[in-house]
C-alpha positions in Angstrom: -0.1 319.6 140.5 -3.8 319.4 141.4 -3.8 323.0 142.6 -2.3 324.1 139.3 -4.9 322.2 137.3 -7.7 323.7 139.5 -6.4 327.2 139.0 -6.1 326.7 135.3 -9.7 325.4 135.1 -11.0 328.4 137.1 -9.1 330.8 134.9 -10.6 329.3 131.8 -14.1 329.3 133.3 -13.6 333.0 134.2 -12.5 333.9 130.7 -15.5 332.1 129.2 -17.9 333.7 131.6 -16.4 337.1 130.9 -16.8 336.5 127.1 -20.5 335.5 127.6 -21.1 338.6 129.7 -19.5 340.8 127.1 -21.7 339.2 124.4 -24.8 339.7 126.7 -24.0 343.4 127.3 -24.1 344.1 123.6 -27.9 343.3 123.5 -29.6 346.8 123.6 -31.4 347.9 126.7 -33.9 350.2 124.8 -37.0 348.7 123.1 -36.3 350.6 119.8 -32.7 349.6 119.8 -33.7 346.0 120.8 -36.1 345.9 117.8 -33.2 347.0 115.5 -31.0 344.4 117.0 -33.7 341.7 116.3 -33.9 342.9 112.7 -30.1 342.3 112.4 -30.6 338.8 113.8 -33.5 338.0 111.4 -34.3 334.8 113.3 -33.9 333.7 117.0 -34.8 330.1 118.0 -38.1 330.0 119.9 -38.7 333.8 119.5 -41.5 335.2 117.3 -43.6 338.3 117.1 -47.2 339.5 116.1 -48.7 342.8 115.0 -51.5 344.2 117.1 -53.8 346.9 115.6 -56.3 348.5 118.0 -58.4 350.2 115.2 -61.9 348.8 114.6 -61.4 348.6 110.9 -58.5 347.8 108.5 -57.9 348.7 105.0 -59.0 346.0 102.6 -55.4 345.6 101.3 -54.0 344.8 104.7 -57.0 342.6 105.7 -56.5 340.4 102.6 -52.7 340.4 102.7 -51.5 336.8 103.1 -48.4 337.9 104.8 -50.2 339.1 107.9 -53.5 337.1 108.0 -55.1 339.4 110.5 -57.7 338.0 112.8 -60.5 340.0 114.5 -60.3 340.4 118.3 -62.3 342.3 120.9 -59.7 345.0 120.9 -58.9 345.1 117.2 -56.9 342.9 115.0 -53.9 340.6 115.5 -51.6 339.0 112.8 -50.3 335.5 112.6 -47.0 334.7 114.5 -43.9 335.6 112.5 -40.3 334.6 113.0 -38.3 336.7 110.5 -37.5 340.0 112.2 -35.7 341.3 109.1 -39.2 342.2 107.7 -40.1 344.5 110.6 -39.0 347.7 108.9 -40.8 346.8 105.6 -44.0 345.9 107.4 -44.0 349.0 109.6 -43.7 351.2 106.5 -47.0 349.6 105.2 -48.7 350.5 108.4 -47.4 354.1 108.4 -49.2 354.9 105.2 -52.6 354.2 106.8 -51.9 356.0 110.1 -53.0 352.9 112.1 -52.5 352.4 115.8 -50.0 349.6 115.6 -48.2 347.7 118.3 -45.7 344.8 118.4 -46.0 341.8 120.8 -43.3 339.2 121.4 -43.8 335.5 121.9 -41.4 332.9 123.4 -42.6 329.7 121.8 -46.4 330.0 122.4 -46.4 332.4 125.4 -46.6 336.2 124.9 -44.0 338.3 126.7 -42.9 341.9 126.9 -39.9 343.2 125.0 -37.9 342.9 128.3 -38.9 339.2 128.6 -37.9 338.7 125.0 -34.5 340.4 125.7 -34.0 338.2 128.8 -34.8 335.1 126.8 -32.3 336.1 124.2 -29.7 336.9 126.9 -30.1 333.4 128.4 -29.6 331.8 125.0 -26.4 333.8 124.5 -25.2 333.1 128.1 -25.8 329.3 127.7 -23.9 329.3 124.4 -27.1 328.2 122.4 -27.0 331.2 120.2 -24.3 333.4 118.6 -25.6 336.9 118.0 -24.9 338.9 114.9 -23.3 342.3 115.4 -23.0 343.7 111.9 -24.8 343.5 108.6 -23.5 340.8 106.2 -21.7 342.0 103.2 -23.6 340.8 100.1 -20.3 340.4 98.3 -19.3 337.7 100.9 -22.5 335.8 100.3 -21.8 332.1 99.6 -24.3 332.0 96.7 -22.5 335.0 95.1 -19.1 333.4 95.7 -20.4 330.2 94.1 -21.5 332.0 91.0 -18.0 333.6 90.7 -16.1 330.3 91.3 -15.7 327.9 88.3 -17.4 324.5 88.8 -15.2 321.6 89.8 -16.7 318.2 90.7 -16.3 316.9 94.2 -15.1 313.5 93.0 -12.0 313.3 90.9 -13.3 310.4 88.9 -16.5 310.3 87.0 -17.0 306.5 87.8 -17.6 305.8 91.4 -16.2 302.3 91.0 -12.8 303.6 90.1 -12.8 306.2 92.9 -13.2 303.5 95.5 -9.6 302.2 95.4 -10.2 299.3 97.8 -13.0 297.9 95.6 -10.9 298.6 92.5 -7.8 296.7 93.9 -9.9 293.6 95.0 -11.6 293.5 91.6 -8.2 293.9 89.8 -6.7 291.0 91.8 -9.7 288.8 91.0 -9.5 289.7 87.3 -5.7 289.0 87.4 -6.2 285.5 88.8 -8.9 284.8 86.3 -6.6 285.9 83.5 -3.7 283.9 84.8 -5.8 280.8 85.2 -7.1 281.1 81.7 -3.6 281.6 80.3 -2.4 278.5 82.3 -5.3 276.4 81.0 -4.6 277.6 77.4 -0.9 276.9 77.9 -1.6 273.3 79.2 -4.0 272.6 76.3 -1.3 273.8 73.9 1.3 271.6 75.6 -1.0 268.6 75.6 -1.8 269.1 71.9 1.9 269.4 71.1 2.7 266.3 73.1 0.0 264.2 71.5 1.1 265.4 68.0 4.7 264.5 68.9 3.7 261.0 70.1 1.7 260.5 66.9 4.7 261.6 64.8 6.9 259.2 66.7 4.7 256.3 66.0 4.6 257.2 62.3 8.4 257.6 62.2 8.9 254.2 63.9 6.8 252.5 61.2 8.9 254.2 58.6 12.2 253.3 60.2 11.8 249.6 61.1 11.6 248.1 57.6 14.5 250.1 56.0 16.7 249.6 59.0 16.0 245.8 58.9 16.8 245.7 55.2 20.1 247.4 55.7 21.2 245.1 58.5 20.2 241.8 56.7 20.7 242.7 53.0 23.9 244.7 53.2 27.3 243.6 54.3 29.5 245.7 56.6 31.8 246.7 53.7 28.9 247.7 51.5 27.4 249.9 54.2 30.9 251.5 54.8 31.2 252.4 51.1 27.6 253.9 50.9 27.3 257.6 50.5 24.9 259.9 52.3 22.7 260.1 49.2 22.5 256.3 49.0 20.7 256.2 52.3 17.9 258.3 50.9 16.5 255.2 49.2 15.9 253.9 52.7 15.3 257.1 54.7 13.8 260.0 52.6 16.0 263.2 52.6 13.1 265.4 53.8 12.7 263.1 56.9 16.4 263.1 57.7 16.2 266.9 58.0 13.7 266.6 60.9 15.2 266.5 64.4 12.3 264.3 65.8 12.9 261.7 63.0 16.6 261.6 63.9 15.8 261.2 67.6 13.5 258.2 66.8 16.1 256.7 64.5 18.8 257.0 67.2 16.5 255.3 69.8 15.9 252.4 67.4 19.5 252.0 66.5 20.6 252.0 70.2 17.8 249.6 71.1 19.0 247.2 68.4 22.7 247.7 69.4 21.9 246.5 73.0 20.3 243.3 71.7 22.6 242.3 68.8 26.2 241.1 68.7 29.1 240.7 66.4 28.9 242.1 62.9 25.5 243.7 63.5 27.0 246.0 66.0 29.5 247.2 63.4 26.8 247.7 60.9 24.7 249.8 63.3 27.7 251.9 64.3 28.5 252.5 60.6 24.9 253.5 59.8 25.0 255.8 62.9 28.1 257.6 61.6 27.1 257.7 58.0 23.8 259.4 58.8 25.7 262.0 61.0 23.8 260.9 64.1 27.1 260.8 66.0 27.4 264.6 65.5 23.9 265.0 66.9 24.8 263.0 70.0 28.1 265.0 70.5 26.2 268.3 70.0 23.8 267.4 72.8 26.6 267.6 75.3 26.6 271.3 74.8 23.0 271.6 75.8 21.9 273.6 78.9 19.5 270.9 79.9 20.9 268.1 82.0 18.6 265.4 80.6 19.7 266.1 77.1 23.4 265.9 78.2 22.7 262.6 79.9 20.9 261.2 76.9 23.9 262.3 74.7 26.3 260.5 77.1 24.3 257.3 76.9 24.3 257.5 73.1 28.1 258.0 73.0 28.6 255.1 75.4 26.4 252.7 73.5 27.8 253.6 70.1 31.4 253.6 71.3 32.1 257.2 70.0 35.7 257.5 71.2 36.2 260.8 69.4 33.8 262.4 71.9 35.9 261.6 75.0 37.3 265.1 75.2 33.8 266.5 75.6 32.8 263.7 77.9 35.6 264.5 80.4 34.2 268.0 80.8 31.2 266.5 82.5 33.0 264.1 84.8 32.8 266.5 87.7 29.4 268.0 86.9 27.2 269.2 89.7 24.3 267.1 88.4 24.3 263.6 89.7 23.0 261.9 86.6 25.4 263.7 84.2 28.4 263.0 86.5 27.5 259.3 86.9 27.0 258.7 83.2 30.1 260.7 82.2 32.4 258.6 84.5 30.7 255.4 83.2 31.3 256.4 79.6 35.0 257.3 80.3 35.5 253.9 82.0 34.0 252.1 79.0 35.7 254.0 76.2 39.1 255.1 77.5 42.0 253.0 76.1 44.1 253.5 79.2 41.9 254.0 82.3 44.2 255.9 84.6 41.2 257.0 86.8 42.5 260.5 87.2 39.1 261.8 86.2 37.6 259.8 89.1 40.3 260.9 91.5 39.6 264.6 90.9 35.9 264.4 91.7 34.8 266.7 94.5 31.4 265.1 95.0 31.0 262.0 97.3 30.3 258.7 95.6 26.9 257.2 96.4 26.5 253.4 96.9 24.7 253.2 93.6 27.6 254.9 91.8 30.1 252.6 93.4 28.2 249.5 92.4 27.8 250.8 88.8 31.5 251.8 88.5 32.6 248.4 90.0 30.5 246.5 87.4 32.2 248.4 84.6 35.7 248.3 86.2 35.4 244.5 86.7 34.6 244.2 83.0 37.4 246.5 81.6 40.1 245.4 84.1 40.6 242.2 82.0 41.4 244.2 78.8 42.7 247.6 80.1 45.3 248.5 82.6 43.8 250.2 85.7 45.9 252.4 88.0 43.9 252.0 91.1 46.6 253.5 93.3 45.8 257.0 92.0 42.5 256.8 93.9 44.4 256.6 97.2 45.7 260.2 96.5 42.3 261.7 96.1 41.2 264.5 98.5 37.7 263.0 98.4 37.3 260.4 101.2 34.6 258.5 99.4 37.0 258.1 96.4 39.7 256.7 98.7 37.3 254.3 100.3 36.1 253.2 96.9 39.8 252.6 95.8 40.4 250.3 98.8 37.2 248.4 98.0 38.4 248.0 94.4 41.6 246.4 95.7 39.6 243.9 97.6 37.0 243.3 94.9 39.6 242.9 92.1 42.0 240.9 94.3 44.9 243.3 93.6 47.6 241.8 95.9 50.2 244.0 94.3 48.5 247.0 95.9 48.8 245.7 99.5 52.0 247.6 99.8 50.3 250.8 98.9 47.6 250.2 101.5 50.3 249.6 104.1 51.9 252.9 103.3 48.7 254.9 103.8 47.2 252.8 106.6 48.6 254.9 109.4 47.6 258.3 107.8 44.1 257.7 106.6 40.9 258.2 108.6 38.7 255.7 110.5 36.5 254.6 107.6 39.5 253.9 105.4 41.2 251.9 108.1 38.1 249.7 108.6 38.1 249.1 104.8 41.8 248.3 104.8 41.3 245.7 107.7 38.5 244.1 105.7 40.7 244.0 102.6 43.6 242.4 104.6 41.2 239.8 105.9 39.8 239.0 102.4 43.2 238.9 100.7 45.0 237.1 103.7 47.6 239.7 104.3 49.5 238.0 107.2 52.4 240.4 106.8 50.1 243.3 108.1 49.3 241.6 111.5 51.1 244.5 113.3 48.6 247.0 111.9 45.8 244.6 113.0 47.1 244.4 116.5 47.4 248.2 116.8 43.8 248.5 115.8 42.8 245.9 118.4 43.8 248.4 121.1 41.8 251.2 119.6 39.2 252.9 121.7 36.8 253.1 118.8 34.7 250.0 118.9 34.0 249.8 115.2 37.7 249.8 114.4 38.4 247.3 117.1 35.6 245.1 115.8 37.0 245.1 112.3 40.5 244.3 113.7 39.1 241.4 115.7 37.4 240.0 112.5 40.7 240.3 110.6 42.7 238.7 113.5 40.3 235.7 113.4 42.3 234.4 110.4 45.5 236.6 110.6 46.2 237.0 114.3 49.3 235.9 116.2 50.4 235.5 119.8 50.4 239.3 120.3 46.8 239.3 119.1 45.9 236.7 121.8 47.5 238.8 124.6 45.8 242.0 123.4 42.4 240.3 123.2 42.8 238.6 126.6 43.9 241.8 128.4 41.1 243.8 126.8 38.5 241.2 127.8 39.7 241.4 131.4 39.8 245.2 131.8 37.4 246.9 129.5 33.7 247.4 129.6 32.8 246.2 126.1 29.6 246.1 124.1 28.0 242.7 123.4 28.9 242.8 119.7 32.6 243.5 120.3 32.9 241.1 123.2 31.4 238.3 121.1 33.8 238.9 118.2 36.8 239.1 120.6 35.9 235.7 122.1 35.3 234.1 118.7 38.7 235.3 117.6 40.3 234.2 120.9 38.7 230.8 120.5 40.2 230.5 117.0 43.7 231.5 118.1 44.1 230.0 121.5 41.5 227.7 123.1 43.2 227.6 126.5 43.1 231.4 126.8 39.5 231.2 125.7 38.7 228.8 128.5 40.5 231.1 131.1 38.5 234.1 129.9 35.1 232.4 130.0 35.1 229.5 132.6 34.2 230.9 135.9 33.7 234.4 134.7 31.7 236.6 137.0 30.0 238.1 133.9 27.0 235.8 132.9 27.2 237.2 129.4 30.6 235.6 128.9 29.2 232.2 129.8 26.3 232.6 127.3 28.7 233.7 124.5 30.9 230.7 125.3 28.0 228.3 125.0 27.1 230.0 121.7 30.6 229.6 120.3 31.0 226.0 121.3 27.6 224.9 119.9 28.3 223.4 116.5 24.8 224.3 115.3 25.5 228.0 115.9 29.0 228.2 114.5 27.9 230.4 111.6 25.5 232.5 113.6 
């Protein structure tokens, strides 16, 4: 590989040297031809010439010619150094008219040389590549100036404005301007919103002052039957017709009526509901259920719930399984309150898990309506949603529905761990002695949470089998402190002799400590 590269380099060097020699051989060997060759070059770096005249006198025209600037010497006259060899023929013709003894001397920089020295200097320049000789006369038609005259003018820059032509500067400036424009628009938009909000709040205060007195007059001066027989036009004496056409006025009126409805009782609630319907505010509440904004739907559900608008239940059911938490919660609460027969199918079909807050809210409503409406809690056990099934079991315990213990027994072996724990707690609360077999099966469970719940239930519901299971488990298993303490408490409640056998003389010091804790009357509830 190295040999190949060396040969390649030598061949290139040979070719270059051959070209230089070829160029050098073109330089004429004769002084006359060499002069013509210099005329063709016009200028050669570092090479100049001077005219020498050996006559003792010169014509006045030549002596005063600024082109030559002849100076007097001992041998005659000598001109100034000149670099443009293209003028040689023109100058020599001037000398020929006067028949002068004229000679030409060459200079390399400031040193005079013969024409051979000048030729050698030029040859060295060509050989070193410092000068490229001219071999033919330039065609005037190819002159750049001539070509420029023939070519139409076109600017070098495509844009007249330098700022636009620099695209980077233009992009940065455009981005800065864009952000300034956006920020200005945002500020203007915020100002507009603030102005609108302040105007809205101001109008609300004005409407509240216009509503309080007429609404109070209707409630305390009119009877329920009188309000029921009033026409829409009769209310214009209390609420001007032009105000009733404004949405904001109706919204403020709805808020005031609902606020009073929460505080008042008896006949006043009937009056408020009648006014609500006579002024077509109920239609406005029902219409809000079709809104695309969740907070408006929730607000409409609250209004329907507070004003007992039973005719809107069909629309309310459509939101019982909404993907929005607030809409879904309020829709279920409204259905629980207003439905004549609460079958709870709308709750059974929910696909979203129930939160603890929802369970507490629904439990509060169900406790209230269970006294006046029949509740089919058993449908909740059939739900595909685990949280709904757990909530149904809790309702059995909270409402004391002993009639549903059979239903719990039927599903106890099929449900999951969380439901079984709730069933055990329900059995314990309701005193379901007939389900001690299920409790004993759970005592043997490997899951400590289920076994702990079973041990708590066995405390009051256990039998002899429960004692055997607990005693054998205490002897064999490695148990957590929480489960071991509950098993010993249950064993103590069911059979004190077995409790003594399990704790007295036990190798485990924890058992002795738990025994002391259980037997201490001051710690019986700890």
